[in-house]
N, C-alpha and C positions, 0 to 999 in steps of 0.2 A: 504494499499500498506505499504509494505518497499523499504527504499532507500538502495541500496548497492553502497558503491564509486559514488554518486553521480548519479549511474542507480535508476529510479524506476523503480519496478518491482508486477507486481498484486502477490497475495497468493491465488493459486486455491484450492478447496478444496477437499481431500479425498474423492473419490466414496465408496460408500461400501454395492453396489447396489444389491444382492442377487441374482438378472437376467441375469445378467451380465455373462462372462464368466471366468471363473477362471482364474487368472495370471497366463503368459507363462517365463520358464524360457529363461534366456538371454544364448543365444551361441554368444560366441565370437571366433572370426577364428586365427587360429593357427601366429606364426609370420612367418611363411618360410608361409602357404597360400597367407596374406596379400604380402608379398616382392615378390612372382610368378603374382600377379593378379599388381599390381601396374609395373609390370618392363613392362602387354602386356596390360597395359593404354598407353599403346606412340604408336601410328599408324603405325611408321618403324618400333620397332619390330616386331608389330604385322604382320607384311606385311615380316619381315626375318621369324617368326616362321611358316608362313602360307608356305610360299615360302620349306622349308624342311618339313613340312608335307606333302606334296603337291609329294616333292622330295623321300618320302620313305628310304632314302642314303644320308651316309656325303655327303657333299657338301662344294667344294673350298670355299673361303672368297670373295673371286678374281669374285666368278658367283654370287655373290651375293649384289654384287654392280649394278650392274643394275637392280635388283629385288627388291631394294629397291629404287634405283632415284638418293639417295644421295653419298657425294663422299667416297674413301675405306676409311677414318679416320672416318669417321660420320659413317661408316655401324663400325666399329673396337670397339666403342664407343656402340653402341648397343646391339653386340655380347657378349663383355665385362656385362652389367648391364641384359643381358638374362644367360649367364655363372655364376654370382655370384647368380641371383637367381635359379639355378638349375633345368634352362630349358633348357640349348642345355649343349653340352659337344662340346671340341674341341680334337684333334686330328695332332699331326705337323707330317708333312708326308716332309724331307728339309726345304724348308722357305715357304713352303703352311702350312695354316692352314683349314682344315677341319671339317668342321659343321654338327653335325645331332642332332638330340630333343634327350635327357637322356629317357631312357628305362622305367626308373618309373615313369616317369609325361607321358609319349605317349599318354596315354588314356586318361589322365586325359583335356591335350595339345584336343584331339580331339572333348572330348565333350563338350569344351569350345568354341573350333571354331566351331562344331558343318556344316550346309550347308549354315552359311551365306558365307563362302570364293566368293568372283567372282574371277575368273580364266580369263588372258588376252589373 
């Protein structure tokens, strides 16, 4: 046993077994992929994305409030996270803000959502 900063650790031997499969190369996610996945990890944000995906067109932020089931300020904060992750884009028309899934991630979002979405 080895002790590191007061915590005992057991040293395990490395196996060199010729019958075992060869090692695989690690594949690390890009920072963009990590940001997108983190953004979608929240239920409210995922609801907003699925609602936009189902709409198929730009949706006014005011119409997303009832869909999300939270207040306008909370929806705005969640939309900001989605915008920063590159999942949604916004187009302002006067005092209104219209959101949509960005074209470059539209297919990716569809593949992530799959058929697991539930419509009310």
